[in-house]
C-alpha positions as CSV (number, residue, x, y, z in Angstrom):
1,M,105.3,128.2,-22.0
2,P,107.4,130.7,-23.9
3,V,108.1,130.4,-27.1
4,D,110.6,131.6,-29.7
5,V,109.7,132.0,-33.4
6,Q,112.8,132.7,-35.9
7,T,111.4,133.4,-39.3
8,F,113.8,133.7,-42.4
9,T,112.6,135.3,-45.2
10,S,115.5,135.5,-47.7
11,G,119.2,133.3,-47.9
12,S,120.8,131.2,-46.1
13,G,122.8,130.6,-42.7
14,N,122.4,128.5,-38.9
15,W,119.5,128.8,-37.0
16,T,121.4,128.1,-33.0
17,K,118.3,126.4,-30.5
18,P,117.8,128.7,-27.8
19,A,118.4,127.2,-24.1
20,G,115.6,125.9,-23.1
21,A,114.7,124.2,-25.8
22,T,112.0,121.5,-25.2
23,T,110.1,120.6,-28.7
24,V,110.9,122.3,-31.9
25,R,108.7,122.8,-35.2
26,V,109.6,123.7,-38.1
27,I,107.6,125.2,-41.5
28,L,109.2,125.4,-44.9
29,V,107.5,126.8,-48.2
30,G,109.0,126.5,-51.4
31,A,109.2,129.9,-53.3
32,G,107.0,130.2,-56.5
33,G,107.8,130.2,-60.1
34,S,107.9,133.4,-61.8
35,G,105.4,133.7,-64.9
36,G,106.2,134.0,-68.5
37,G,106.4,137.1,-70.6
38,G,103.6,138.2,-73.1
39,D,104.8,138.5,-76.5
40,T,103.4,140.8,-79.6
41,A,102.2,140.0,-83.8
42,A,100.6,141.3,-86.4
43,S,97.2,142.4,-86.2
44,A,95.8,139.3,-88.0
45,T,97.8,136.8,-85.9
46,A,97.0,135.4,-82.9
47,V,99.4,135.9,-79.8
48,S,98.8,134.1,-76.4
49,G,100.1,135.8,-73.0
50,G,102.7,134.4,-70.8
51,G,101.6,131.2,-68.8
52,G,101.7,131.8,-64.9
53,G,104.4,129.9,-62.3
54,G,104.0,127.2,-60.3
55,G,103.2,127.4,-56.6
56,G,105.4,126.2,-53.8
57,S,104.9,123.9,-51.6
58,R,104.7,123.8,-47.7
59,H,106.5,120.9,-45.7
60,E,106.1,120.8,-41.7
61,M,108.1,118.3,-39.2
62,V,108.1,119.0,-35.9
63,F,111.4,118.0,-33.5
64,D,112.0,116.6,-30.2
65,A,114.4,119.6,-29.0
66,S,117.3,116.9,-28.5
67,E,117.0,115.6,-31.5
68,L,118.4,118.5,-33.0
69,G,122.0,119.8,-32.9
70,S,122.8,122.8,-31.4
71,T,122.9,124.7,-35.0
72,E,121.4,123.5,-38.4
73,A,121.4,125.2,-41.9
74,Y,118.8,126.8,-43.2
75,S,118.3,128.2,-46.8
76,V,115.2,130.0,-48.3
77,G,113.6,129.1,-51.5
78,A,114.5,132.2,-53.9
79,G,111.6,133.8,-56.3
80,A,113.1,135.3,-59.5
81,S,111.6,138.1,-62.2
82,G,109.8,136.8,-64.8
83,G,110.2,136.5,-68.1
84,S,110.6,139.6,-70.1
85,A,108.7,140.8,-72.4
86,G,108.4,139.3,-76.1
87,T,109.1,141.4,-79.4
88,G,107.9,138.7,-81.8
89,S,109.6,136.3,-81.5
90,G,108.2,134.6,-78.1
91,G,108.4,135.9,-74.9
92,G,110.3,135.0,-71.9
93,N,110.6,131.9,-70.2
94,G,109.6,132.6,-66.6
95,T,112.4,131.2,-63.8
96,A,111.6,128.3,-61.5
97,G,111.2,128.8,-57.7
98,G,113.5,127.4,-55.6
99,N,114.0,125.3,-52.2
100,S,113.8,125.8,-49.1
101,T,115.8,123.7,-46.9
102,F,116.5,123.0,-42.4
103,G,118.7,120.9,-41.2
104,G,121.5,118.0,-42.1
105,T,123.8,118.6,-38.4
106,A,121.9,116.1,-36.1
107,V,118.5,115.6,-38.2
108,A,118.5,114.4,-42.2
109,V,117.9,117.7,-44.6
110,Q,114.4,118.0,-44.6
111,T,112.8,120.6,-48.1
112,A,109.9,122.3,-49.1
113,Y,110.2,122.0,-53.3
114,G,109.7,125.1,-55.3
115,G,106.8,126.0,-58.4
116,G,107.7,125.5,-61.8
117,R,107.9,128.1,-64.3
118,G,105.6,130.1,-67.0
119,A,106.1,129.5,-70.3
120,G,106.0,133.0,-72.8
121,G,103.5,134.0,-74.9
122,S,103.8,133.0,-78.4
123,A,102.0,133.3,-81.7
124,S,99.4,131.1,-82.7
125,T,99.8,128.7,-79.8
126,A,98.5,128.3,-76.4
127,S,101.1,129.1,-73.5
128,A,101.4,126.5,-70.2
129,G,101.5,127.4,-66.6
130,G,104.2,126.1,-64.1
131,G,103.5,123.0,-62.0
132,G,102.8,122.9,-58.1
133,G,105.7,121.9,-56.2
134,G,105.1,118.5,-54.3
135,M,106.3,116.8,-50.7
136,A,109.1,114.7,-52.6
137,G,109.9,117.1,-55.6
138,A,109.7,120.6,-57.2
139,G,107.1,121.6,-60.1
140,G,108.0,121.0,-63.8
141,D,109.3,123.5,-66.3
142,A,106.1,124.8,-68.9
143,S,107.5,125.3,-72.4
144,T,105.4,127.0,-75.2
145,S,101.9,125.1,-74.7
146,T,103.3,122.0,-72.9
147,A,102.4,122.4,-69.0
148,G,104.9,122.5,-66.4
149,T,104.4,118.7,-64.8
150,A,103.2,117.4,-61.3
151,G,106.0,117.8,-58.3
152,A,106.2,114.1,-56.8
153,N,104.0,113.5,-54.2
154,G,101.5,116.1,-53.5
155,G,102.3,118.5,-56.6
156,V,99.0,119.7,-59.5
157,A,100.4,120.5,-63.5
158,G,100.0,123.4,-64.6
159,G,97.2,124.1,-67.0
160,S,97.8,124.8,-71.0
161,G,95.4,126.9,-73.0
162,A,93.3,126.3,-69.3
163,A,93.2,126.9,-65.6
164,G,96.2,126.1,-63.8
165,T,95.2,122.5,-61.8
166,A,93.1,123.7,-58.0
167,N,94.9,121.4,-55.5
168,T,92.8,120.1,-52.4
169,G,95.5,117.9,-51.5
170,V,97.9,118.5,-47.7
171,G,101.2,117.9,-50.2
172,G,101.5,120.2,-53.2
173,S,100.6,123.4,-54.4
174,G,98.0,125.1,-57.5
175,G,99.4,124.6,-60.4
176,G,99.8,127.9,-62.6
177,G,97.5,129.3,-65.0
178,S,98.0,129.9,-68.5
179,G,96.5,132.2,-71.4
180,S,95.5,130.7,-74.6
181,A,96.0,132.2,-77.8
182,G,94.0,135.0,-79.1
183,A,91.7,134.2,-75.2
184,N,91.3,135.6,-72.2
185,G,94.6,134.4,-69.9
186,S,93.3,131.3,-67.6
187,A,93.1,132.0,-63.8
188,G,96.2,129.9,-61.7
189,G,95.2,127.1,-59.4
190,Q,93.9,127.4,-56.1
191,S,95.5,125.5,-53.2
192,T,94.6,124.0,-49.7
193,I,97.7,124.1,-47.8
194,S,100.6,124.8,-49.8
195,A,100.8,128.4,-52.0
196,A,98.5,129.1,-55.2
197,G,99.5,128.9,-58.9
198,G,99.8,132.4,-61.0
199,A,98.2,133.3,-63.9
200,G,97.6,133.3,-67.7
201,G,98.4,136.6,-69.6
202,G,95.4,138.1,-71.5
203,G,96.2,137.1,-75.3
204,K,95.4,138.9,-79.2
205,S,92.9,137.6,-81.3
206,T,93.4,138.5,-84.7
207,A,90.4,140.9,-85.1
208,P,92.7,142.4,-83.4
209,V,90.5,142.3,-80.4
210,Y,92.8,142.6,-76.8
211,R,91.8,140.0,-73.9
212,D,91.9,139.7,-69.8
213,G,94.1,138.9,-67.9
214,G,93.1,135.8,-65.1
215,A,92.7,135.5,-61.7
216,G,95.6,134.6,-59.5
217,G,95.2,131.2,-57.1
218,A,93.5,131.8,-54.0
219,A,95.4,130.2,-51.2
220,A,94.5,128.6,-48.0
221,G,91.4,127.0,-49.5
222,G,90.1,130.4,-51.0
223,L,91.1,132.7,-47.1
224,I,93.9,134.4,-48.7
225,P,92.4,136.0,-52.3
226,G,94.5,135.9,-55.3
227,G,95.7,138.7,-57.3
228,L,92.9,140.1,-60.0
229,A,92.5,139.8,-63.7
230,A,93.2,142.8,-65.3
231,T,91.0,144.1,-67.5
232,A,93.3,147.8,-68.3
233,S,96.6,146.6,-69.2
234,T,98.0,146.4,-65.6
235,G,98.0,142.7,-63.7
236,S,97.3,143.1,-59.7
237,A,99.9,141.3,-57.1
238,G,99.2,138.4,-55.5
239,S,98.0,139.0,-51.8
240,A,100.3,138.4,-49.6
241,G,100.2,135.3,-47.5
242,A,100.3,135.6,-43.6
243,I,103.6,134.5,-41.7
244,D,101.8,133.5,-38.4
245,T,102.6,130.2,-36.5
246,L,100.5,128.9,-38.6
247,G,102.5,129.5,-42.0
248,W,99.9,129.9,-44.4
249,P,101.4,130.0,-47.8
250,G,100.7,133.3,-51.0
251,S,98.3,133.4,-53.6
252,G,99.2,133.5,-57.0
253,G,99.5,137.2,-59.1
254,G,97.1,137.9,-61.7
255,G,97.9,138.1,-64.9
256,G,98.4,141.0,-67.4
257,G,95.9,142.6,-69.9
258,A,96.6,142.5,-73.6
259,S,96.6,146.0,-75.2
260,A,97.7,147.9,-78.2
261,T,99.8,149.6,-76.9
262,T,101.4,149.5,-73.4
263,A,100.1,145.3,-72.1
264,G,100.0,144.7,-68.6
265,A,103.1,143.2,-66.7
266,G,101.8,139.7,-64.7
267,G,101.4,140.5,-60.6
268,A,103.9,139.0,-58.5
269,G,103.6,136.0,-56.7
270,G,102.1,136.5,-53.2
271,F,104.4,135.8,-50.2
272,P,105.8,133.1,-49.6
273,G,105.7,131.3,-52.5
274,G,102.8,132.1,-54.9
275,G,103.3,132.1,-58.6
276,G,103.8,134.8,-60.8
277,G,101.5,136.0,-63.1
278,G,101.7,135.9,-67.1
279,G,102.1,139.0,-69.1
280,G,99.6,140.5,-71.5
281,A,99.9,140.6,-75.3
282,S,100.3,143.2,-77.9
283,V,100.3,144.0,-81.5
284,T,103.5,144.7,-83.4
285,G,104.1,148.4,-82.6
286,G,102.9,147.8,-78.8
287,T,105.2,146.9,-75.7
288,A,103.8,143.6,-74.5
289,G,103.8,143.2,-70.5
290,A,106.6,141.0,-68.5
291,G,106.0,138.4,-66.1
292,G,105.2,138.7,-62.7
293,A,107.8,137.3,-60.4
294,G,107.9,135.1,-57.6
295,A,107.6,135.2,-54.5
296,N,110.4,133.7,-52.1
297,G,109.7,131.1,-50.2
298,V,110.2,131.2,-45.6
299,V,111.6,129.2,-43.1
300,I,109.7,129.7,-40.0
301,V,111.2,127.7,-36.4
302,I,109.4,127.7,-33.4
303,T,110.6,126.8,-30.4
304,D,108.8,125.9,-27.0
305,L,110.9,126.7,-23.5
306,V,111.0,125.6,-20.6
307,S,109.5,127.9,-18.0
308,V,111.2,129.8,-15.5
309,L,109.5,130.9,-12.5
């Protein structure tokens, strides 16, 4: 049986039903939240790296072609750049990931919700990660050391000074990891069905000692590795999720490592839907790392067609 596959990776528009369509499978993934930027502080003051962004949710549906209009609208959730590097007054917060949608002509609009933002790093406190998107709501945004809440119906919360929550459920994604003040960045949450969370950036302790970033959350139950933990002022990007008829979402970006000179930026989330990693911290006079970008979502429409002999 012939199959028509249309994959939309950005923007919005209208899907047109192909001639001879019989059944239509739609896979949506929301965008990942971006990571927060790290901050700087005096050598005697502990400071945290930025928190990781939460991963976007995955939503799949199958329609009889007759249920759909001749066209149906789609919109791909947009990821965003990570939070800016701080200069002593707190790192910039990341940005929540956008939602991906399909429908509205003959069927109700279907939505895959995005992940929440990671918080910027700050002095003497942990930073927190964004919540993972759920089937009925976006992941919550993190603020300083307050973790982003779980997206409704299947999402999981981010971590505050701890690893992002792993998600073995069907609906939601892995929450973003966070970096404690003066400690290593924490890992992003692993996901099974939806996209994974980004990791926290490394902090700076009072000695001062500069810490590693965390590892990004793996996706597809560990089959798609997350971004590596940074040990030398560099954040590794989350590995990309495959775009195929399975529609696997992406993994989380690694957290940037702290440094006395130039801290590492958080790694970008893996496409589609992975959360960005947090940036690393530095000392006054050094340069903190910016947060990593959250990955765009995706809309995949797979149509079975009547065979023509």
